[in-house]
N, CA, C and O atoms as a GROMACS GRO file, in nm:
protein
  580
    1MET      N    1  17.503   6.692  15.167
    1MET     CA    2  17.445   6.828  15.097
    1MET      C    3  17.297   6.848  15.122
    1MET      O    4  17.252   6.961  15.146
    2GLU      N    5  17.230   6.752  15.118
    2GLU     CA    6  17.066   6.763  15.143
    2GLU      C    7  17.054   6.816  15.292
    2GLU      O    8  16.962   6.894  15.316
    3ALA      N    9  17.132   6.783  15.383
    3ALA     CA   10  17.102   6.847  15.518
    3ALA      C   11  17.151   6.999  15.518
    3ALA      O   12  17.097   7.074  15.599
    4VAL      N   13  17.233   7.041  15.447
    4VAL     CA   14  17.275   7.186  15.427
    4VAL      C   15  17.150   7.235  15.354
    4VAL      O   16  17.090   7.329  15.405
    5ALA      N   17  17.106   7.184  15.245
    5ALA     CA   18  17.005   7.235  15.163
    5ALA      C   19  16.876   7.262  15.253
    5ALA      O   20  16.812   7.367  15.248
    6TRP      N   21  16.845   7.152  15.336
    6TRP     CA   22  16.723   7.159  15.428
    6TRP      C   23  16.748   7.271  15.515
    6TRP      O   24  16.659   7.357  15.520
    7PHE      N   25  16.854   7.287  15.586
    7PHE     CA   26  16.886   7.380  15.693
    7PHE      C   27  16.870   7.519  15.628
    7PHE      O   28  16.800   7.603  15.686
    8THR      N   29  16.929   7.548  15.511
    8THR     CA   30  16.937   7.672  15.429
    8THR      C   31  16.786   7.711  15.402
    8THR      O   32  16.741   7.823  15.428
    9HIS      N   33  16.714   7.610  15.348
    9HIS     CA   34  16.585   7.635  15.303
    9HIS      C   35  16.489   7.680  15.414
    9HIS      O   36  16.408   7.771  15.398
   10LYS      N   37  16.502   7.610  15.528
   10LYS     CA   38  16.433   7.648  15.654
   10LYS      C   39  16.467   7.768  15.724
   10LYS      O   40  16.378   7.842  15.767
   11TYR      N   41  16.581   7.793  15.740
   11TYR     CA   42  16.629   7.906  15.825
   11TYR      C   43  16.677   8.020  15.747
   11TYR      O   44  16.677   8.133  15.795
   12VAL      N   45  16.719   7.993  15.624
   12VAL     CA   46  16.763   8.113  15.547
   12VAL      C   47  16.661   8.158  15.465
   12VAL      O   48  16.610   8.268  15.484
   13MET      N   49  16.620   8.073  15.361
   13MET     CA   50  16.504   8.110  15.276
   13MET      C   51  16.375   8.156  15.338
   13MET      O   52  16.311   8.254  15.300
   14HIS      N   53  16.338   8.067  15.449
   14HIS     CA   54  16.206   8.107  15.497
   14HIS      C   55  16.248   8.182  15.629
   14HIS      O   56  16.168   8.185  15.722
   15GLY      N   57  16.369   8.241  15.641
   15GLY     CA   58  16.423   8.335  15.742
   15GLY      C   59  16.444   8.468  15.691
   15GLY      O   60  16.358   8.533  15.632
   16PHE      N   61  16.569   8.509  15.716
   16PHE     CA   62  16.605   8.654  15.666
   16PHE      C   63  16.624   8.680  15.526
   16PHE      O   64  16.642   8.796  15.490
   17LEU      N   65  16.620   8.578  15.438
   17LEU     CA   66  16.606   8.595  15.302
   17LEU      C   67  16.454   8.563  15.232
   17LEU      O   68  16.436   8.543  15.112
   18TRP      N   69  16.372   8.564  15.316
   18TRP     CA   70  16.246   8.536  15.257
   18TRP      C   71  16.195   8.630  15.153
   18TRP      O   72  16.099   8.603  15.081
   19THR      N   73  16.272   8.758  15.147
   19THR     CA   74  16.215   8.855  15.057
   19THR      C   75  16.272   8.802  14.909
   19THR      O   76  16.223   8.843  14.804
   20TRP      N   77  16.370   8.719  14.912
   20TRP     CA   78  16.391   8.652  14.779
   20TRP      C   79  16.305   8.529  14.758
   20TRP      O   80  16.250   8.510  14.649
   21HIS      N   81  16.294   8.448  14.856
   21HIS     CA   82  16.222   8.313  14.853
   21HIS      C   83  16.076   8.335  14.820
   21HIS      O   84  16.017   8.253  14.749
   22LYS      N   85  16.017   8.438  14.869
   22LYS     CA   86  15.862   8.444  14.868
   22LYS      C   87  15.819   8.454  14.721
   22LYS      O   88  15.706   8.420  14.687
   23SER      N   89  15.910   8.500  14.633
   23SER     CA   90  15.871   8.496  14.482
   23SER      C   91  15.846   8.344  14.433
   23SER      O   92  15.771   8.325  14.337
   24HIS      N   93  15.898   8.254  14.487
   24HIS     CA   94  15.890   8.114  14.466
   24HIS      C   95  15.755   8.060  14.499
   24HIS      O   96  15.697   7.979  14.427
   25HIS      N   97  15.702   8.111  14.622
   25HIS     CA   98  15.574   8.075  14.691
   25HIS      C   99  15.450   8.175  14.634
   25HIS      O  100  15.337   8.173  14.683
   26SER      N  101  15.484   8.252  14.539
   26SER     CA  102  15.365   8.333  14.476
   26SER      C  103  15.343   8.304  14.336
   26SER      O  104  15.437   8.272  14.263
   27VAL      N  105  15.236   8.313  14.298
   27VAL     CA  106  15.178   8.287  14.161
   27VAL      C  107  15.233   8.411  14.083
   27VAL      O  108  15.238   8.528  14.123
   28HIS      N  109  15.272   8.361  13.970
   28HIS     CA  110  15.338   8.485  13.862
   28HIS      C  111  15.333   8.426  13.720
   28HIS      O  112  15.303   8.309  13.697
   29ASP      N  113  15.363   8.514  13.630
   29ASP     CA  114  15.371   8.472  13.495
   29ASP      C  115  15.492   8.510  13.426
   29ASP      O  116  15.491   8.533  13.305
   30HIS      N  117  15.602   8.518  13.500
   30HIS     CA  118  15.722   8.552  13.438
   30HIS      C  119  15.822   8.427  13.448
   30HIS      O  120  15.804   8.346  13.540
   31ALA      N  121  15.928   8.408  13.355
   31ALA     CA  122  16.005   8.295  13.356
   31ALA      C  123  16.099   8.288  13.475
   31ALA      O  124  16.120   8.180  13.530
   32LEU      N  125  16.163   8.416  13.522
   32LEU     CA  126  16.240   8.426  13.649
   32LEU      C  127  16.181   8.465  13.743
   32LEU      O  128  16.084   8.538  13.726
   33GLU      N  129  16.228   8.422  13.883
   33GLU     CA  130  16.184   8.480  13.999
   33GLU      C  131  16.305   8.526  14.080
   33GLU      O  132  16.420   8.490  14.056
   34ARG      N  133  16.273   8.604  14.171
   34ARG     CA  134  16.382   8.652  14.251
   34ARG      C  135  16.455   8.544  14.319
   34ARG      O  136  16.573   8.563  14.347
   35ASN      N  137  16.398   8.429  14.350
   35ASN     CA  138  16.440   8.314  14.407
   35ASN      C  139  16.545   8.252  14.340
   35ASN      O  140  16.624   8.180  14.400
   36ASP      N  141  16.555   8.275  14.205
   36ASP     CA  142  16.662   8.221  14.106
   36ASP      C  143  16.795   8.272  14.167
   36ASP      O  144  16.891   8.198  14.145
   37LEU      N  145  16.815   8.368  14.230
   37LEU     CA  146  16.930   8.440  14.285
   37LEU      C  147  17.009   8.335  14.375
   37LEU      O  148  17.130   8.338  14.395
   38PHE      N  149  16.928   8.249  14.422
   38PHE     CA  150  17.001   8.156  14.523
   38PHE      C  151  17.080   8.055  14.441
   38PHE      O  152  17.185   8.007  14.485
   39ALA      N  153  17.034   8.023  14.330
   39ALA     CA  154  17.134   7.942  14.237
   39ALA      C  155  17.267   8.013  14.204
   39ALA      O  156  17.375   7.955  14.190
   40VAL      N  157  17.249   8.134  14.195
   40VAL     CA  158  17.380   8.225  14.135
   40VAL      C  159  17.465   8.211  14.280
   40VAL      O  160  17.580   8.168  14.277
   41VAL      N  161  17.404   8.248  14.402
   41VAL     CA  162  17.496   8.253  14.519
   41VAL      C  163  17.554   8.116  14.555
   41VAL      O  164  17.670   8.101  14.593
   42PHE      N  165  17.456   8.009  14.539
   42PHE     CA  166  17.522   7.867  14.566
   42PHE      C  167  17.623   7.821  14.476
   42PHE      O  168  17.703   7.732  14.508
   43SER      N  169  17.622   7.883  14.351
   43SER     CA  170  17.736   7.825  14.242
   43SER      C  171  17.860   7.905  14.270
   43SER      O  172  17.961   7.874  14.207
   44VAL      N  173  17.863   7.999  14.353
   44VAL     CA  174  18.002   8.076  14.378
   44VAL      C  175  18.086   7.974  14.458
   44VAL      O  176  18.196   7.945  14.412
   45PRO      N  177  18.046   7.918  14.574
   45PRO     CA  178  18.156   7.834  14.640
   45PRO      C  179  18.184   7.704  14.558
   45PRO      O  180  18.282   7.637  14.589
   46SER      N  181  18.105   7.665  14.456
   46SER     CA  182  18.140   7.544  14.385
   46SER      C  183  18.241   7.582  14.290
   46SER      O  184  18.340   7.511  14.272
   47ILE      N  185  18.222   7.696  14.225
   47ILE     CA  186  18.330   7.753  14.130
   47ILE      C  187  18.455   7.777  14.196
   47ILE      O  188  18.559   7.723  14.158
   48ILE      N  189  18.450   7.860  14.301
   48ILE     CA  190  18.573   7.883  14.378
   48ILE      C  191  18.656   7.753  14.402
   48ILE      O  192  18.774   7.739  14.368
   49LEU      N  193  18.574   7.655  14.469
   49LEU     CA  194  18.655   7.531  14.520
   49LEU      C  195  18.720   7.449  14.409
   49LEU      O  196  18.830   7.396  14.417
   50ILE      N  197  18.630   7.446  14.294
   50ILE     CA  198  18.684   7.387  14.172
   50ILE      C  199  18.819   7.452  14.106
   50ILE      O  200  18.918   7.387  14.071
   51VAL      N  201  18.805   7.570  14.100
   51VAL     CA  202  18.906   7.649  14.046
   51VAL      C  203  19.030   7.650  14.130
   51VAL      O  204  19.144   7.643  14.084
   52ILE      N  205  18.999   7.659  14.258
   52ILE     CA  206  19.144   7.658  14.365
   52ILE      C  207  19.175   7.527  14.363
   52ILE      O  208  19.295   7.506  14.353
   53SER      N  209  19.097   7.418  14.369
   53SER     CA  210  19.149   7.282  14.363
   53SER      C  211  19.225   7.227  14.242
   53SER      O  212  19.302   7.132  14.253
   54THR      N  213  19.198   7.298  14.111
   54THR     CA  214  19.274   7.249  14.009
   54THR      C  215  19.382   7.353  13.960
   54THR      O  216  19.451   7.328  13.861
   55SER      N  217  19.390   7.447  14.018
   55SER     CA  218  19.507   7.540  13.978
   55SER      C  219  19.597   7.597  14.096
   55SER      O  220  19.720   7.582  14.093
   56VAL      N  221  19.535   7.659  14.193
   56VAL     CA  222  19.592   7.730  14.309
   56VAL      C  223  19.651   7.628  14.410
   56VAL      O  224  19.772   7.620  14.433
   57PHE      N  225  19.568   7.559  14.460
   57PHE     CA  226  19.615   7.453  14.570
   57PHE      C  227  19.541   7.323  14.554
   57PHE      O  228  19.435   7.294  14.609
   58PRO      N  229  19.625   7.234  14.456
   58PRO     CA  230  19.559   7.110  14.414
   58PRO      C  231  19.516   7.025  14.537
   58PRO      O  232  19.592   6.990  14.627
   59SER      N  233  19.401   7.000  14.528
   59SER     CA  234  19.344   6.902  14.635
   59SER      C  235  19.228   6.828  14.595
   59SER      O  236  19.124   6.886  14.565
   60PRO      N  237  19.239   6.701  14.593
   60PRO     CA  238  19.113   6.600  14.550
   60PRO      C  239  18.990   6.629  14.642
   60PRO      O  240  18.874   6.604  14.607
   61TYR      N  241  19.023   6.684  14.762
   61TYR     CA  242  18.900   6.688  14.869
   61TYR      C  243  18.818   6.820  14.837
   61TYR      O  244  18.695   6.824  14.839
   62LEU      N  245  18.901   6.927  14.808
   62LEU     CA  246  18.842   7.063  14.772
   62LEU      C  247  18.761   7.042  14.644
   62LEU      O  248  18.651   7.094  14.625
   63PHE      N  249  18.825   6.959  14.555
   63PHE     CA  250  18.761   6.940  14.425
   63PHE      C  251  18.628   6.850  14.438
   63PHE      O  252  18.528   6.870  14.369
   64ALA      N  253  18.641   6.748  14.535
   64ALA     CA  254  18.514   6.672  14.558
   64ALA      C  255  18.405   6.751  14.617
   64ALA      O  256  18.287   6.731  14.587
   65VAL      N  257  18.443   6.842  14.702
   65VAL     CA  258  18.325   6.920  14.764
   65VAL      C  259  18.271   7.028  14.657
   65VAL      O  260  18.150   7.050  14.651
   66GLY      N  261  18.359   7.092  14.577
   66GLY     CA  262  18.310   7.179  14.479
   66GLY      C  263  18.224   7.095  14.379
   66GLY      O  264  18.118   7.142  14.338
   67LEU      N  265  18.264   6.984  14.342
   67LEU     CA  266  18.194   6.899  14.232
   67LEU      C  267  18.062   6.848  14.302
   67LEU      O  268  17.961   6.829  14.234
   68GLY      N  269  18.062   6.828  14.423
   68GLY     CA  270  17.935   6.785  14.492
   68GLY      C  271  17.836   6.877  14.500
   68GLY      O  272  17.717   6.848  14.481
   69ILE      N  273  17.884   7.004  14.531
   69ILE     CA  274  17.785   7.110  14.521
   69ILE      C  275  17.724   7.137  14.388
   69ILE      O  276  17.606   7.171  14.377
   70LEU      N  277  17.807   7.122  14.287
   70LEU     CA  278  17.768   7.143  14.150
   70LEU      C  279  17.668   7.034  14.110
   70LEU      O  280  17.568   7.065  14.046
   71CYS      N  281  17.693   6.905  14.144
   71CYS     CA  282  17.597   6.798  14.131
   71CYS      C  283  17.465   6.813  14.189
   71CYS      O  284  17.359   6.793  14.130
   72TYR      N  285  17.480   6.849  14.310
   72TYR     CA  286  17.343   6.881  14.390
   72TYR      C  287  17.266   7.011  14.311
   72TYR      O  288  17.143   7.015  14.310
   73GLY      N  289  17.330   7.094  14.258
   73GLY     CA  290  17.276   7.198  14.194
   73GLY      C  291  17.201   7.157  14.074
   73GLY      O  292  17.090   7.204  14.046
   74VAL      N  293  17.267   7.062  13.996
   74VAL     CA  294  17.219   7.007  13.873
   74VAL      C  295  17.089   6.905  13.913
   74VAL      O  296  16.989   6.902  13.842
   75PHE      N  297  17.100   6.834  14.019
   75PHE     CA  298  16.991   6.750  14.054
   75PHE      C  299  16.859   6.841  14.096
   75PHE      O  300  16.741   6.810  14.080
   76TYR      N  301  16.910   6.953  14.149
   76TYR     CA  302  16.788   7.047  14.194
   76TYR      C  303  16.732   7.116  14.085
   76TYR      O  304  16.611   7.138  14.087
   77LEU      N  305  16.804   7.156  13.984
   77LEU     CA  306  16.757   7.204  13.860
   77LEU      C  307  16.646   7.097  13.789
   77LEU      O  308  16.532   7.128  13.754
   78VAL      N  309  16.702   6.979  13.777
   78VAL     CA  310  16.626   6.881  13.699
   78VAL      C  311  16.505   6.859  13.784
   78VAL      O  312  16.393   6.869  13.735
   79PHE      N  313  16.523   6.830  13.907
   79PHE     CA  314  16.409   6.771  13.984
   79PHE      C  315  16.308   6.884  14.011
   79PHE      O  316  16.196   6.883  13.961
   80HIS      N  317  16.356   6.986  14.094
   80HIS     CA  318  16.273   7.094  14.130
   80HIS      C  319  16.207   7.177  14.029
   80HIS      O  320  16.086   7.197  14.022
   81ASP      N  321  16.307   7.228  13.941
   81ASP     CA  322  16.258   7.340  13.843
   81ASP      C  323  16.190   7.270  13.720
   81ASP      O  324  16.089   7.322  13.672
   82ILE      N  325  16.241   7.158  13.670
   82ILE     CA  326  16.203   7.099  13.542
   82ILE      C  327  16.084   7.002  13.574
   82ILE      O  328  15.979   7.017  13.512
   83ILE      N  329  16.095   6.900  13.669
   83ILE     CA  330  16.001   6.801  13.690
   83ILE      C  331  15.893   6.853  13.764
   83ILE      O  332  15.776   6.842  13.725
   84VAL      N  333  15.930   6.917  13.879
   84VAL     CA  334  15.800   6.937  13.993
   84VAL      C  335  15.736   7.076  13.945
   84VAL      O  336  15.614   7.083  13.934
   85HIS      N  337  15.811   7.175  13.918
   85HIS     CA  338  15.744   7.308  13.876
   85HIS      C  339  15.735   7.322  13.720
   85HIS      O  340  15.670   7.415  13.672
   86GLN      N  341  15.797   7.234  13.644
   86GLN     CA  342  15.774   7.231  13.488
   86GLN      C  343  15.801   7.364  13.427
   86GLN      O  344  15.723   7.410  13.344
   87ARG      N  345  15.926   7.438  13.471
   87ARG     CA  346  15.955   7.566  13.411
   87ARG      C  347  16.008   7.533  13.275
   87ARG      O  348  16.020   7.626  13.195
   88ILE      N  349  16.041   7.412  13.239
   88ILE     CA  350  16.063   7.359  13.106
   88ILE      C  351  15.953   7.251  13.088
   88ILE      O  352  15.942   7.156  13.167
   89LYS      N  353  15.875   7.270  12.982
   89LYS     CA  354  15.748   7.178  12.979
   89LYS      C  355  15.809   7.037  12.951
   89LYS      O  356  15.855   7.010  12.841
   90TRP      N  357  15.807   6.963  13.035
   90TRP     CA  358  15.836   6.819  13.030
   90TRP      C  359  15.781   6.735  13.129
   90TRP      O  360  15.799   6.757  13.249
   91ILE      N  361  15.707   6.631  13.082
   91ILE     CA  362  15.632   6.557  13.196
   91ILE      C  363  15.676   6.397  13.188
   91ILE      O  364  15.640   6.326  13.093
   92PRO      N  365  15.745   6.355  13.284
   92PRO     CA  366  15.793   6.210  13.274
   92PRO      C  367  15.662   6.108  13.253
   92PRO      O  368  15.560   6.138  13.314
   93ARG      N  369  15.661   6.007  13.181
   93ARG     CA  370  15.549   5.930  13.154
   93ARG      C  371  15.517   5.861  13.293
   93ARG      O  372  15.401   5.864  13.333
   94LYS      N  373  15.600   5.810  13.354
   94LYS     CA  374  15.574   5.718  13.481
   94LYS      C  375  15.656   5.761  13.590
   94LYS      O  376  15.779   5.765  13.585
   95ARG      N  377  15.584   5.793  13.691
   95ARG     CA  378  15.659   5.859  13.805
   95ARG      C  379  15.674   5.745  13.920
   95ARG      O  380  15.584   5.673  13.961
   96SER      N  381  15.800   5.746  13.958
   96SER     CA  382  15.836   5.645  14.061
   96SER      C  383  15.786   5.670  14.177
   96SER      O  384  15.751   5.787  14.194
   97SER      N  385  15.766   5.576  14.288
   97SER     CA  386  15.720   5.604  14.437
   97SER      C  387  15.810   5.712  14.487
   97SER      O  388  15.759   5.808  14.543
   98TYR      N  389  15.932   5.704  14.473
   98TYR     CA  390  16.014   5.819  14.525
   98TYR      C  391  15.982   5.946  14.473
   98TYR      O  392  15.977   6.042  14.550
   99LEU      N  393  15.956   5.965  14.326
   99LEU     CA  394  15.927   6.079  14.266
   99LEU      C  395  15.801   6.130  14.308
   99LEU      O  396  15.784   6.252  14.319
  100GLN      N  397  15.701   6.038  14.336
  100GLN     CA  398  15.575   6.076  14.388
  100GLN      C  399  15.575   6.136  14.516
  100GLN      O  400  15.508   6.236  14.543
  101ARG      N  401  15.657   6.069  14.606
  101ARG     CA  402  15.662   6.126  14.754
  101ARG      C  403  15.730   6.269  14.740
  101ARG      O  404  15.675   6.361  14.800
  102MET      N  405  15.848   6.296  14.665
  102MET     CA  406  15.916   6.402  14.674
  102MET      C  407  15.801   6.510  14.626
  102MET      O  408  15.777   6.606  14.699
  103MET      N  409  15.734   6.493  14.511
  103MET     CA  410  15.637   6.588  14.460
  103MET      C  411  15.524   6.616  14.551
  103MET      O  412  15.478   6.730  14.556
  104HIS      N  413  15.481   6.529  14.616
  104HIS     CA  414  15.376   6.540  14.712
  104HIS      C  415  15.427   6.630  14.836
  104HIS      O  416  15.360   6.721  14.884
  105ALA      N  417  15.545   6.594  14.878
  105ALA     CA  418  15.607   6.680  14.978
  105ALA      C  419  15.620   6.822  14.951
  105ALA      O  420  15.596   6.908  15.035
  106HIS      N  421  15.661   6.846  14.825
  106HIS     CA  422  15.688   6.985  14.779
  106HIS      C  423  15.551   7.063  14.762
  106HIS      O  424  15.545   7.183  14.788
  107TYR      N  425  15.448   6.992  14.720
  107TYR     CA  426  15.323   7.038  14.709
  107TYR      C  427  15.257   7.082  14.839
  107TYR      O  428  15.171   7.170  14.849
  108ILE      N  429  15.314   6.998  14.949
  108ILE     CA  430  15.252   7.036  15.075
  108ILE      C  431  15.325   7.161  15.116
  108ILE      O  432  15.267   7.254  15.170
  109HIS      N  433  15.458   7.161  15.090
  109HIS     CA  434  15.534   7.281  15.130
  109HIS      C  435  15.482   7.404  15.063
  109HIS      O  436  15.485   7.513  15.120
  110HIS      N  437  15.436   7.388  14.946
  110HIS     CA  438  15.369   7.513  14.885
  110HIS      C  439  15.244   7.542  14.902
  110HIS      O  440  15.190   7.638  14.846
  111ALA      N  441  15.184   7.459  14.987
  111ALA     CA  442  15.040   7.498  15.016
  111ALA      C  443  15.038   7.605  15.113
  111ALA      O  444  14.927   7.652  15.141
  112LYS      N  445  15.155   7.658  15.178
  112LYS     CA  446  15.164   7.783  15.259
  112LYS      C  447  15.233   7.887  15.166
  112LYS      O  448  15.331   7.860  15.097
  113HIS      N  449  15.167   8.018  15.174
  113HIS     CA  450  15.230   8.120  15.089
  113HIS      C  451  15.293   8.228  15.184
  113HIS      O  452  15.311   8.344  15.147
  114THR      N  453  15.326   8.181  15.309
  114THR     CA  454  15.387   8.258  15.395
  114THR      C  455  15.516   8.203  15.438
  114THR      O  456  15.534   8.091  15.389
  115LYS      N  457  15.616   8.245  15.516
  115LYS     CA  458  15.736   8.187  15.553
  115LYS      C  459  15.695   8.100  15.680
  115LYS      O  460  15.767   8.006  15.713
  116GLU      N  461  15.577   8.130  15.753
  116GLU     CA  462  15.572   8.057  15.875
  116GLU      C  463  15.491   7.916  15.852
  116GLU      O  464  15.423   7.901  15.751
  117ASN      N  465  15.500   7.822  15.944
  117ASN     CA  466  15.418   7.695  15.954
  117ASN      C  467  15.441   7.629  15.833
  117ASN      O  468  15.347   7.559  15.796
  118CYS      N  469  15.551   7.632  15.750
  118CYS     CA  470  15.571   7.532  15.640
  118CYS      C  471  15.642   7.405  15.692
  118CYS      O  472  15.702   7.408  15.800
  119GLU      N  473  15.637   7.295  15.619
  119GLU     CA  474  15.706   7.192  15.642
  119GLU      C  475  15.765   7.136  15.506
  119GLU      O  476  15.745   7.198  15.401
  120ALA      N  477  15.838   7.017  15.507
  120ALA     CA  478  15.890   6.949  15.409
  120ALA      C  479  16.008   7.052  15.329
  120ALA      O  480  15.990   7.091  15.213
  121PHE      N  481  16.103   7.080  15.392
  121PHE     CA  482  16.217   7.161  15.341
  121PHE      C  483  16.313   7.094  15.256
  121PHE      O  484  16.390   7.166  15.192
  122GLY      N  485  16.321   6.967  15.242
  122GLY     CA  486  16.424   6.890  15.184
  122GLY      C  487  16.392   6.909  15.033
  122GLY      O  488  16.282   6.954  14.997
  123PHE      N  489  16.488   6.876  14.948
  123PHE     CA  490  16.478   6.880  14.801
  123PHE      C  491  16.494   6.746  14.732
  123PHE      O  492  16.445   6.724  14.622
  124LEU      N  493  16.568   6.653  14.807
  124LEU     CA  494  16.596   6.534  14.743
  124LEU      C  495  16.556   6.403  14.836
  124LEU      O  496  16.570   6.286  14.800
  125TYR      N  497  16.508   6.443  14.958
  125TYR     CA  498  16.451   6.339  15.058
  125TYR      C  499  16.337   6.410  15.123
  125TYR      O  500  16.332   6.529  15.155
  126ALA      N  501  16.227   6.299  15.140
  126ALA     CA  502  16.106   6.341  15.223
  126ALA      C  503  16.067   6.229  15.303
  126ALA      O  504  16.057   6.120  15.247
  127PRO      N  505  16.044   6.241  15.426
  127PRO     CA  506  16.013   6.136  15.515
  127PRO      C  507  15.884   6.078  15.465
  127PRO      O  508  15.802   6.138  15.395
  128LYS      N  509  15.873   5.934  15.517
  128LYS     CA  510  15.760   5.858  15.470
  128LYS      C  511  15.613   5.916  15.489
  128LYS      O  512  15.517   5.876  15.423
  129LYS      N  513  15.606   6.008  15.578
  129LYS     CA  514  15.475   6.075  15.624
  129LYS      C  515  15.425   6.146  15.496
  129LYS      O  516  15.303   6.162  15.483
  130PHE      N  517  15.513   6.191  15.396
  130PHE     CA  518  15.480   6.254  15.281
  130PHE      C  519  15.449   6.159  15.157
  130PHE      O  520  15.440   6.201  15.042
  131GLU      N  521  15.433   6.039  15.189
  131GLU     CA  522  15.387   5.941  15.094
  131GLU      C  523  15.251   5.973  15.053
  131GLU      O  524  15.165   5.981  15.141
  132PRO      N  525  15.213   5.996  14.909
  132PRO     CA  526  15.088   6.024  14.875
  132PRO      C  527  14.984   5.918  14.909
  132PRO      O  528  15.018   5.804  14.879
  133LYS      N  529  14.881   5.931  14.959
  133LYS     CA  530  14.773   5.850  14.996
  133LYS      C  531  14.713   5.775  14.872
  133LYS      O  532  14.671   5.839  14.776
  134LYS      N  533  14.712   5.644  14.876
  134LYS     CA  534  14.637   5.589  14.771
  134LYS      C  535  14.491   5.556  14.801
  134LYS      O  536  14.462   5.493  14.903
  135PHE      N  537  14.405   5.595  14.720
  135PHE     CA  538  14.266   5.586  14.721
  135PHE      C  539  14.220   5.480  14.645
  135PHE      O  540  14.260   5.477  14.528
  136VAL      N  541  14.132   5.376  14.689
  136VAL     CA  542  14.082   5.286  14.625
  136VAL      C  543  13.936   5.296  14.637
  136VAL      O  544  13.877   5.304  14.745
  137LEU      N  545  13.874   5.295  14.506
  137LEU     CA  546  13.717   5.312  14.511
  137LEU      C  547  13.665   5.199  14.579
  137LEU      O  548  13.737   5.099  14.582
  138LYS      N  549  13.547   5.195  14.637
  138LYS     CA  550  13.480   5.097  14.706
  138LYS      C  551  13.454   4.988  14.607
  138LYS      O  552  13.484   4.872  14.633
  139LYS      N  553  13.390   5.031  14.474
  139LYS     CA  554  13.378   4.909  14.384
  139LYS      C  555  13.511   4.827  14.344
  139LYS      O  556  13.501   4.708  14.311
  140ASP      N  557  13.617   4.885  14.346
  140ASP     CA  558  13.743   4.838  14.295
  140ASP      C  559  13.778   4.750  14.413
  140ASP      O  560  13.830   4.642  14.388
  141ARG      N  561  13.755   4.786  14.544
  141ARG     CA  562  13.811   4.710  14.646
  141ARG      C  563  13.734   4.562  14.656
  141ARG      O  564  13.787   4.457  14.693
  142GLN      N  565  13.596   4.581  14.612
  142GLN     CA  566  13.513   4.459  14.623
  142GLN      C  567  13.549   4.367  14.526
  142GLN      O  568  13.536   4.248  14.554
  143GLU      N  569  13.602   4.409  14.387
  143GLU     CA  570  13.635   4.336  14.285
  143GLU      C  571  13.762   4.256  14.315
  143GLU      O  572  13.781   4.146  14.265
  144THR      N  573  13.847   4.314  14.399
  144THR     CA  574  13.968   4.237  14.430
  144THR      C  575  13.959   4.138  14.559
  144THR      O  576  14.052   4.066  14.596
  145GLN      N  577  13.842   4.145  14.615
  145GLN     CA  578  13.836   4.042  14.736
  145GLN      C  579  13.775   3.920  14.685
  145GLN      O  580  13.758   3.824  14.759
   0.00000   0.00000   0.00000
């Protein structure tokens, strides 16, 4: 699912549907943004697959795909909207190295306010190059030697 999300983010959101996604790269003071329409669009196949697989054409495989899309959407909501962008004010006390890398990659992605030359399109995976740099003050380095 992450590969589909990466592809969609890079080539659809930063491509022909930039008119929706650019609201997410812009500073604003409203609770909702046009970019939120993607959640509605992406929920449709999930709902259809779950309904079809439980009533019309029983299939554990179709159900699993529909449920997988739903779970990915929940992870996206929690990670992206709540933790990273704090659309619901909640700050975790301690951030894991995974969470720090993901947030750093997302901040790098948002450093650009246009659709061109962006990087870090994943939502739940970021390559090691997006690991935040650890800075050690010179005085602290001397104390540990």
